[in-house]
N, C-alpha and C positions, 0 to 999 in steps of 0.2 A: 620163488616163494613156494613153500611146502603147503599143498592143498589137500582137501579131503579125498581127491581121487587118488592120492599117493598113499593113503592109509590102508595098510593090509593087516589081516589077522586080528580084527577088532571085535569079532563075534563074541558076545558074552562079557566084553570088556565094558567097564564104566567109564564113559566119556562125558566130561563136563563141557557143555556147549554154552558159551557166553553169547546170549542173544540180546536183541534190543527190543524189549516189550514195554518200552516207555511210552505207552499209549495215552492219547487224551482220554480223560473220563469225565462223565457227567454224573456226579454222584457215585453209584456203584456200577454204572453202565459204561462199557467201552464205546466212545463215539466213533472211533475210526480204527479198524483192525489191520490197517495196511502193514504195520510193522510185524504183526504175528504172521501174516501171509507171506511176507518177504523172507521169513526164516524157514519157511516149510520145505523149499527144496533141499537145504542142508540137512534138516531134521530127518526128512524121508529117505534121503540117500544114506544116512548113517543108520537108520533103522533097517534099511534093506541089507545092510552088512551085518545085522545081528547084534549091534552095540545096544547097551543100555545107556539111556540118555538122561544126565542131569542138567536141567536147563536153569541158568541163573541170569537174572537181569535186575537193573535198578528201575524204579518207577517214581518219578517225581523227586522231591528234595526233602531230607530230613535235616533241620537246622540244629545239629549237635552243638551244645555248649552255648547257644545263644538264647535259648529259652528254657523254662522249667519242665519238669517231667510231665506235667498234665498237658502242655502244649505238644511235647514230643509225642505223646500217646495220641493226640488229635491228628497230628501229621502222619503217623503211621497208619491210622485208620483211614485217612484220606488217600494214602498211597499204598493200599493193600493189594498185593499181587494176586490174592485169591479172587479178585474181581475179573482178572484176566484168564484165570483157569478155565472156566466153562467155555470161553471163546476158543482157546487153544484145543480143548477136548473135542469141540464140535468140528474143527478143521481136521482133527486126527481121528475121525470117526472109524471105529474098528481096531484102534490101538489102545492099550491100557495106559491111561494117563492118570498119574497120582499128583497130590499136592502136599508139600511139606510146609507146616507153619513154622517149623524151627529153622533158623539160619546157620546154626552150629551146634555142636555138642552131640551127646549120645542119641537123641531123638532123630537128628539129621543122619548120623552115621548109620543107625539101624535101618532107616528108609532106604539109603543108598544101597547098603549091604544086601537088602532083600530084593533089590530091583533086578528083574531078569532081562536077558537080551530081547530087544524089540519092545521094551517098555519105556516109558517116559516119566520123569519126576520133575515137576516144576517147583522150584524153591521159592520161598517167600522173598520179597524185596531185599537186594543185597545191602541197600542203604539203611536197613533196620540195624546193621552192624556199624557201629561207630568207626571201626578201624578200616571199613571198605575204601572210603575216599582218601585215607591216608596211606594206603597200601601197607597196612600194618603186617609186620613179618610173621607174627604168630597166627593171625587169621589167615593169611595166604598159605602158610604151612599146613594148617588144619585143613583147609578146603582141598588142597593138593593131596593130602593124605588119603582122602576118600575115593580117589578116582585114579584111572589107568592112563588117561590121556586128556587132551584139551583141544577144543576147536573154538577160534574166535570168529564170530559172525555178527558182531555188534559194531558196525562202522561208526554209528553215532556216538559211540563211547571210545573209540580207538585212539582219540587224542588225549585220553586220560590215563594216567599210570595208576590205576586203582588195584586193589587186591584181586578183583575178579577179572580184570583185563590185562594185568601185567604180572603181579606177584605170583599167581598161580601157574601160569605157563612158563615163567622164569624158572621156578623150582622144579617143574615136571621136565622141562627141557634139559636142565643141568643133571637130572636123574636118568636120562636117557629115554624118557617115555615120549610118546609121540605128541607133537603139537602141530597144528595146521590151521590154515585159513578156510572158512566156509565159503560157499558159493556167493553169498552176498558181499563178503569182504573181497573175494577175488575179483568180482565185477567192478566193485569201486576202485580197487587199486589199478586195474587195467584202464578203466575209462578216465578216472581223474588223472592218471599217469600222463595222458595225452595232453592235458592241460598244464601239468608240471613241466613236461619237456617242451612243449609249445614249438614243435619242429615244423608245423604246417602253417604257413603264412599266406595272406594276412591273418593275424591272431588279434581278436577283438575281445575285450573284457567289458562287461557292463556291471557296474557296481552301484547299488543303492543302499537303502537302510538309514538308520538314524544318525549314527555317530561316525565321524572320521577317526576318532581315537581308537575305535574298535577294530579298524581295518588298516591301520598304519603298515603293519608288517606285510599284509596280503598286497596292498598297494605298492610297497617297495619291491615285492618280489615280481608282481605283474609288470611294473615299468621296465624290468629287465628282459621280460619275455615277449610282451605285447607290442603291437604296432599302434593301437589306440585303446584308451580306457574312456568309456562313456559314463559320466557321473549323473546320478539321479537321486531321487529320495530326499530326505531332510539333510543328509550330508552335502548335498550340492550347495546349500546356502552358505556353508562355510567356505567352500571353494569360490562361489560367487563373490562373497564379500571380500575374500582375499584378492580377488581379481579386480576390485574397485566398483562392483555393482552395489546398488541399494537392494537391501533384502527386507525391508519393512519389519514386521514382527516375526519373521521366520526364525526357527531355532538355529543358532550359530555357536560353535565351539571357539570362542575367541582365542583360546590358548593353542589352537591348531592353525591359526592363520598363517604363520610362518612356515609351518610344515607344508600347507597347501600351496604357498607361493613357490616354494622349492621344487614341488612336483611340476610346476608349469615349464621349468627349464627343459624338461624332456621333449616338449612339443607334442606329447602323446595324449594329454588330457583334453577331453571335449566336455563342455558344460552346457547346460540348458540355455537356449537363446530366447525362450519365452516360457511362461509359467501360467498354470491354472492357479488363481488365488482366491481367497475368501477372507472374511472379516473375523474369522475365528477358526478353531479346530473342531470343537464339539458343538457349540451353540451358535453356529454361523447363520446368517440370513441368506437363504438361497437366492434372493434377488441381487445379492452382492457378490455372487460368484463371477469372476471375470477372467479373461485371457489377457496377459500383458503383451504390449507391442514388441518389447525386447527383454532382455534379462533382467531389467530393473523391477522391483516390487515397491509400491508405494506405502508410506506409513499407514499403520492401521490395518494392513493386510498381511497375510502370510501365504507362502507357497505351499500347495498341497499336491500338485502333480506337475509333470512337464507338459508344455503347450504343443500344439500342432506343428509349428516350425521346428521344434526340437525333435518331435517324432519323425519328421521327414529327414532332418540331418542325421539322426542316429540310424534310422532304417537304411539310409544310403550306405553308411559304413558297415552295417551288419550284412547288407547284400554283398559286399566284396569279400567277406571273411571266409577263411577256410577252417579256422578254429574259433569257437565262441565259448566263453565261460561267463555265466551270469549268476550274481548273487546280490539280491536286494531289489525290492520293487521300485518303480519310478515315482510312486506317490502312495497316497492312502487308499490302496485299492479296495479295502473292505467297504468303503463308501462309493456307491455308484457314480457319484458326482466327481470322483477324483481317481478313477481307475483306468481311464482310456490310455494314458501313457503306458501303463503296465500291459494292458491287453495288446496294444499295438507293438510293443517290443516283443511279446510272445509270437505275435503274428509274423513279424519280420524275421525272427530267428527261424521259426519253423518253415518259412517260405523259401529259405536258403538251403536248397537240397544238396548243395555242394560242400556244406560245412559240417564238421563235427561239433555238435552242440551239447553242452553240459550245464545243467543247473546245479549250483552248489548248495542244495537243500534250503532249509529254513522257509521264510516267507515267499521267496521266489517259487519254490516247489508248490507251496499252498496255492499261490496265485495261478500257476500254470494248470494245476488240477482244477481249480475253481472255474476257470475259463475254458477248459476242455482241450488244452494244448499239451498236456503232460506226455502223452503217448507219442507225440510228434518230435520229441527231443531225442537225441542220440543216447542220452543218460541223464536221469534225475537222481541226484545223490540222496541218500537217507540221512546224512548228517551235515547240517549247516556248519557248525563250529569245527567238525572234523574236516570237512572238505577245505574250509579256509585254511586251517593249519597245515594240511597236506601241501597246499599251494605254497604257503609261506615257507615251509621246511623242506622244499624240494623232494617231496614224497615220503618223507619220514614222519611217522607217528609211533608213539610208544607201543600201541596194540598191534602195530604191523611189524616193527623192528624186532620185538621180543620173540616173534615166531621164527624169523630168520629165513 
């Protein structure tokens, strides 16, 4: 793969860098600037080479075509990239950092034309443009015409063939202009690549989260690569019911029961052997929190975490592993009454010093950070959906493949 270390002669050149500044906001305040910080090594490297940087990113969602103009305006204001601008400027103290309210047209062109080497222009939310998520050809052509090269450093968006992640680099590459992966992308490709190949065994995957249907493709892929798949989270109750267990009021995808049964034929699926249960999800009675004796959950109760026997079973498998991929918490970790399973999985993974361990982004990454384990993993991905699709597609993602 072509990386930014291979880019030569870019001093004074306009380089479009697709970053991932899709940060969590509370009103106009950035709650967590990790994604801005993650982009800094690439930004600083390109600035050191004298390039003029045009940074583009999406922020939140704009529901084009589903709501009226007034609602679109509200969504734009809610997802205004201008809120991120001062955070970026602070991290790039000493560098001239500008902001463009325009996302296309003469105003944006003029701002880019006036940009000098060593300066940065942050552009308003790419999703302000209706054609962004459709990979609109005209929008891609226009954005490509403003710059001399492209760097992809937004792994969290690499699974989407949008104008700013696919259309622009496709056009520039065809025109013989430089396109490359940034340091963040290079790191993701290298580390997730170990889970895609799965050459180092035993290979254990831990999957949680809510829906089986969301993870069918990744389960199919992992069944071919892994020695064991440990199932937790709400999706475990679909598997448990398919295996003949009683699941009480736990959420179940009945249309996925046959799929779950088919997975058992591999002999690789491990399910909870006990559960932490309560008489509700939100308004439960704390006095009714219990641990089941086995995998069965009585009527009137639902599973909200894996139990201690399951933790011991899963920890034993994790301890033997040489490769570990984890995506999805074991329970409702946001609630202290149902977080022990997730905490213990974090602990077990990080205590295995012989394993290459990867968190596939999303809630698992949030949990590892919350409980103080994130720095102890070999790699924590910045993209939940992208990491899963990379596993599903044997390392291929639109935002990677287009760089070539």
